[in-house]
C-alpha positions in Angstrom: -15.4 3.2 11.9 -12.7 5.0 9.9 -11.7 2.5 7.2 -8.3 2.7 5.4 -6.8 0.9 2.5 -3.2 0.2 3.5 -0.2 -2.1 3.2 0.2 -5.1 5.6 3.8 -6.2 5.8 4.6 -9.8 5.4 7.7 -11.8 4.4 11.1 -12.3 6.1 13.5 -9.8 7.6 15.0 -7.6 4.9 12.7 -9.2 2.3 9.4 -7.3 2.6 6.2 -8.4 0.8 3.0 -6.4 1.3 -0.7 -7.3 1.1 -3.1 -4.5 0.3 -5.9 -4.7 2.8 -8.9 -2.7 4.0 -8.7 -2.2 7.7 -10.1 -0.1 10.5 -7.6 2.7 11.1 -7.5 2.0 14.9 -6.0 -1.5 14.3 -2.2 -2.0 14.1 -0.4 -2.2 10.8 -0.2 -6.0 10.8 -3.3 -6.6 12.9 -6.9 -7.4 12.0 -8.3 -6.4 8.7 -11.7 -6.5 6.9 -10.7 -7.7 3.4 -7.5 -8.3 1.4 -7.7 -6.7 -2.1 -4.3 -7.4 -3.5 -0.5 -7.6 -3.0 2.7 -5.6 -3.7 6.2 -7.1 -4.0 8.9 -4.5 -4.2 11.8 -7.0 -4.1 11.2 -8.2 -7.7 12.5 -6.2 -10.6 10.2 -4.6 -11.8 7.9 -4.5 -8.8 5.0 -6.9 -8.9 1.5 -5.4 -8.1 -1.8 -7.2 -8.3 -4.9 -5.4 -7.1 -8.6 -6.3 -7.6 -9.7 -3.0 -9.1 -13.4 -3.6 -8.6 -13.0 -4.2 -4.9 -10.7 -1.2 -4.5 -13.2 1.1 -6.3 -16.1 -0.4 -4.3 -14.3 0.3 -1.0 -13.3 3.9 -2.1 -17.0 4.5 -3.0 -18.0 3.3 0.5 -15.6 5.9 2.0 -12.4 4.0 2.6 -9.3 6.3 2.5 -6.1 4.9 0.9 -2.8 5.8 2.5 -0.3 7.9 0.5 1.6 4.8 -0.6 -1.5 2.8 -1.6 -2.8 5.9 -3.4 0.4 6.0 -5.5 0.2 2.3 -6.3 -3.5 2.6 -7.3 -2.7 5.6 -9.6 0.1 3.6 -11.2 -2.2 0.6 -11.8 -4.9 2.9 -13.2 -7.5 2.3 -10.5 -7.8 5.9 -9.5 
């Protein structure tokens, strides 16, 4: 099972809100996931990000691969 840390889109049309989730790479973007580890709201000024750093580090240690966008968010938050 290839596990990825990625964004799951929520919110209304033209008003995106994302949850940072750990999911099997074969599932669709907004489909089933293993665990929710945070959220990201780009509509606020400045952008609001809240990520459970311990869970993120634990999943990365287990072999989960963050997507490019999530990797940038984790670096900005100081998790990576």
